C-alpha positions as protocol buffer text, in pm:
chain_id: "A"
residue {
  index: 1
  type: MET
  ca { x: 779 y: -1451 z: 911 }
}
residue {
  index: 2
  type: ILE
  ca { x: 1030 y: -1494 z: 623 }
}
residue {
  index: 3
  type: GLY
  ca { x: 1181 y: -1200 z: 452 }
}
residue {
  index: 4
  type: ILE
  ca { x: 1469 y: -1104 z: 225 }
}
residue {
  index: 5
  type: ASP
  ca { x: 1762 y: -903 z: 342 }
}
residue {
  index: 6
  type: ARG
  ca { x: 1746 y: -570 z: 162 }
}
residue {
  index: 7
  type: ASN
  ca { x: 2127 y: -546 z: 128 }
}
residue {
  index: 8
  type: THR
  ca { x: 2236 y: -887 z: 41 }
}
residue {
  index: 9
  type: GLY
  ca { x: 1916 y: -1060 z: -99 }
}
residue {
  index: 10
  type: VAL
  ca { x: 1960 y: -1357 z: 141 }
}
residue {
  index: 11
  type: THR
  ca { x: 1651 y: -1510 z: 303 }
}
residue {
  index: 12
  type: VAL
  ca { x: 1607 y: -1403 z: 664 }
}
residue {
  index: 13
  type: ASP
  ca { x: 1363 y: -1508 z: 924 }
}
residue {
  index: 14
  type: ASP
  ca { x: 1292 y: -1489 z: 1296 }
}
residue {
  index: 15
  type: TRP
  ca { x: 1520 y: -1236 z: 1486 }
}
residue {
  index: 16
  type: LEU
  ca { x: 1703 y: -1115 z: 1181 }
}
residue {
  index: 17
  type: GLN
  ca { x: 1386 y: -1034 z: 999 }
}
residue {
  index: 18
  type: PHE
  ca { x: 1258 y: -847 z: 1294 }
}
residue {
  index: 19
  type: VAL
  ca { x: 1570 y: -633 z: 1317 }
}
residue {
  index: 20
  type: GLN
  ca { x: 1538 y: -539 z: 956 }
}
residue {
  index: 21
  type: ARG
  ca { x: 1168 y: -441 z: 1007 }
}
residue {
  index: 22
  type: ALA
  ca { x: 1260 y: -240 z: 1314 }
}
residue {
  index: 23
  type: THR
  ca { x: 1552 y: -68 z: 1148 }
}
residue {
  index: 24
  type: ARG
  ca { x: 1327 y: 36 z: 856 }
}
residue {
  index: 25
  type: ALA
  ca { x: 1059 y: 162 z: 1075 }
}
residue {
  index: 26
  type: LEU
  ca { x: 1301 y: 368 z: 1294 }
}
residue {
  index: 27
  type: THR
  ca { x: 1484 y: 519 z: 997 }
}
residue {
  index: 28
  type: THR
  ca { x: 1182 y: 607 z: 789 }
}
residue {
  index: 29
  type: PRO
  ca { x: 1055 y: 971 z: 857 }
}
residue {
  index: 30
  type: LEU
  ca { x: 695 y: 976 z: 985 }
}
residue {
  index: 31
  type: GLY
  ca { x: 442 y: 1072 z: 709 }
}
residue {
  index: 32
  type: THR
  ca { x: 657 y: 998 z: 408 }
}
residue {
  index: 33
  type: ARG
  ca { x: 483 y: 681 z: 297 }
}
residue {
  index: 34
  type: GLN
  ca { x: 179 y: 795 z: 76 }
}
residue {
  index: 35
  type: LYS
  ca { x: -50 y: 496 z: 167 }
}
residue {
  index: 36
  type: ARG
  ca { x: 80 y: 450 z: 519 }
}
residue {
  index: 37
  type: PRO
  ca { x: 125 y: 815 z: 659 }
}
residue {
  index: 38
  type: LEU
  ca { x: 154 y: 694 z: 1017 }
}
residue {
  index: 39
  type: TYR
  ca { x: 431 y: 458 z: 948 }
}
residue {
  index: 40
  type: GLY
  ca { x: 788 y: 558 z: 1059 }
}
residue {
  index: 41
  type: SER
  ca { x: 937 y: 761 z: 1342 }
}
residue {
  index: 42
  type: LEU
  ca { x: 1044 y: 1112 z: 1433 }
}
residue {
  index: 43
  type: ILE
  ca { x: 1412 y: 1020 z: 1458 }
}
residue {
  index: 44
  type: PRO
  ca { x: 1514 y: 1112 z: 1112 }
}
residue {
  index: 45
  type: ASP
  ca { x: 1393 y: 1478 z: 1181 }
}
residue {
  index: 46
  type: LEU
  ca { x: 1673 y: 1505 z: 1447 }
}
residue {
  index: 47
  type: LEU
  ca { x: 1952 y: 1428 z: 1211 }
}
residue {
  index: 48
  type: GLY
  ca { x: 2136 y: 1743 z: 1082 }
}
residue {
  index: 49
  type: GLN
  ca { x: 2085 y: 1918 z: 1419 }
}
residue {
  index: 50
  type: ASN
  ca { x: 2352 y: 1949 z: 1688 }
}
residue {
  index: 51
  type: LEU
  ca { x: 2333 y: 1621 z: 1876 }
}
residue {
  index: 52
  type: GLY
  ca { x: 2352 y: 1756 z: 2226 }
}
residue {
  index: 53
  type: ASP
  ca { x: 2250 y: 1558 z: 2525 }
}
residue {
  index: 54
  type: ASP
  ca { x: 1895 y: 1700 z: 2498 }
}
residue {
  index: 55
  type: MET
  ca { x: 1863 y: 1566 z: 2137 }
}
residue {
  index: 56
  type: LEU
  ca { x: 1994 y: 1224 z: 2251 }
}
residue {
  index: 57
  type: MET
  ca { x: 1715 y: 1209 z: 2517 }
}
residue {
  index: 58
  type: LEU
  ca { x: 1465 y: 1312 z: 2247 }
}
residue {
  index: 59
  type: ALA
  ca { x: 1589 y: 1044 z: 2022 }
}
residue {
  index: 60
  type: GLN
  ca { x: 1541 y: 786 z: 2293 }
}
residue {
  index: 61
  type: SER
  ca { x: 1179 y: 919 z: 2342 }
}
residue {
  index: 62
  type: HIS
  ca { x: 1106 y: 903 z: 1963 }
}
residue {
  index: 63
  type: ALA
  ca { x: 1247 y: 544 z: 1945 }
}
residue {
  index: 64
  type: ALA
  ca { x: 1022 y: 441 z: 2231 }
}
residue {
  index: 65
  type: GLN
  ca { x: 718 y: 595 z: 2057 }
}
residue {
  index: 66
  type: ALA
  ca { x: 794 y: 403 z: 1734 }
}
residue {
  index: 67
  type: PHE
  ca { x: 767 y: 63 z: 1906 }
}
residue {
  index: 68
  type: TYR
  ca { x: 423 y: 163 z: 2042 }
}
residue {
  index: 69
  type: ASN
  ca { x: 301 y: 287 z: 1708 }
}
residue {
  index: 70
  type: GLU
  ca { x: 88 y: -12 z: 1571 }
}
residue {
  index: 71
  type: GLN
  ca { x: 143 y: 103 z: 1210 }
}
residue {
  index: 72
  type: ASN
  ca { x: 512 y: 14 z: 1233 }
}
residue {
  index: 73
  type: GLY
  ca { x: 443 y: -357 z: 1299 }
}
residue {
  index: 74
  type: ILE
  ca { x: 731 y: -386 z: 1557 }
}
residue {
  index: 75
  type: GLY
  ca { x: 516 y: -404 z: 1876 }
}
residue {
  index: 76
  type: ASP
  ca { x: 626 y: -764 z: 1936 }
}
residue {
  index: 77
  type: PHE
  ca { x: 939 y: -627 z: 2086 }
}
residue {
  index: 78
  type: GLN
  ca { x: 903 y: -474 z: 2432 }
}
residue {
  index: 79
  type: PRO
  ca { x: 1202 y: -233 z: 2476 }
}
residue {
  index: 80
  type: GLN
  ca { x: 1345 y: -232 z: 2834 }
}
residue {
  index: 81
  type: VAL
  ca { x: 1654 y: -16 z: 2763 }
}
residue {
  index: 82
  type: ILE
  ca { x: 1706 y: 234 z: 2482 }
}
residue {
  index: 83
  type: VAL
  ca { x: 2035 y: 417 z: 2470 }
}
residue {
  index: 84
  type: ALA
  ca { x: 2123 y: 687 z: 2211 }
}
residue {
  index: 85
  type: SER
  ca { x: 2470 y: 796 z: 2151 }
}
residue {
  index: 86
  type: ARG
  ca { x: 2661 y: 990 z: 1885 }
}
residue {
  index: 87
  type: HIS
  ca { x: 2812 y: 788 z: 1601 }
}
residue {
  index: 88
  type: GLY
  ca { x: 3026 y: 973 z: 1348 }
}
residue {
  index: 89
  type: ALA
  ca { x: 2793 y: 1235 z: 1192 }
}
residue {
  index: 90
  type: GLY
  ca { x: 2483 y: 1042 z: 1305 }
}
residue {
  index: 91
  type: LEU
  ca { x: 2316 y: 856 z: 1577 }
}
residue {
  index: 92
  type: LEU
  ca { x: 2356 y: 503 z: 1726 }
}
residue {
  index: 93
  type: LEU
  ca { x: 2050 y: 356 z: 1902 }
}
residue {
  index: 94
  type: ARG
  ca { x: 2109 y: 48 z: 2115 }
}
residue {
  index: 95
  type: PHE
  ca { x: 1796 y: -159 z: 2219 }
}
residue {
  index: 96
  type: ALA
  ca { x: 1753 y: -434 z: 2475 }
}
residue {
  index: 97
  type: GLY
  ca { x: 1431 y: -604 z: 2562 }
}
residue {
  index: 98
  type: LEU
  ca { x: 1198 y: -892 z: 2523 }
}
residue {
  index: 99
  type: TRP
  ca { x: 1112 y: -1057 z: 2201 }
}
residue {
  index: 100
  type: LYS
  ca { x: 912 y: -1388 z: 2207 }
}
residue {
  index: 101
  type: ASN
  ca { x: 997 y: -1429 z: 2578 }
}
residue {
  index: 102
  type: ARG
  ca { x: 1372 y: -1406 z: 2500 }
}
residue {
  index: 103
  type: ASN
  ca { x: 1608 y: -1124 z: 2593 }
}
residue {
  index: 104
  type: GLN
  ca { x: 1750 y: -965 z: 2274 }
}
residue {
  index: 105
  type: THR
  ca { x: 1968 y: -668 z: 2193 }
}
residue {
  index: 106
  type: PHE
  ca { x: 2025 y: -483 z: 1858 }
}
residue {
  index: 107
  type: GLU
  ca { x: 2157 y: -161 z: 1723 }
}
residue {
  index: 108
  type: VAL
  ca { x: 2038 y: 90 z: 1459 }
}
residue {
  index: 109
  type: VAL
  ca { x: 2273 y: 341 z: 1298 }
}
residue {
  index: 110
  type: THR
  ca { x: 2118 y: 646 z: 1135 }
}
């Protein structure tokens, strides 16, 4: 699939296009899209709260759920490792897993 980078306008495809799709799905609050109410994740609901260890575990759980939500369209990546950590005033999610039979990693900052 070919897409356009939302920040630079450059054409992206393959892995970079998937990372952009996944980032958008993980950072969109669940239920905020009018025509696609099941699109998104519960991760943005955690922001603004104290990011204790319990919230980091909850963020990892919400991230895993997002990959298994078919409405997000990111099910072609099978996460094997999801690590949430504090990043400034937000959250850093690191993912490692299989995509098209290749081991891939990426990060999402919220």
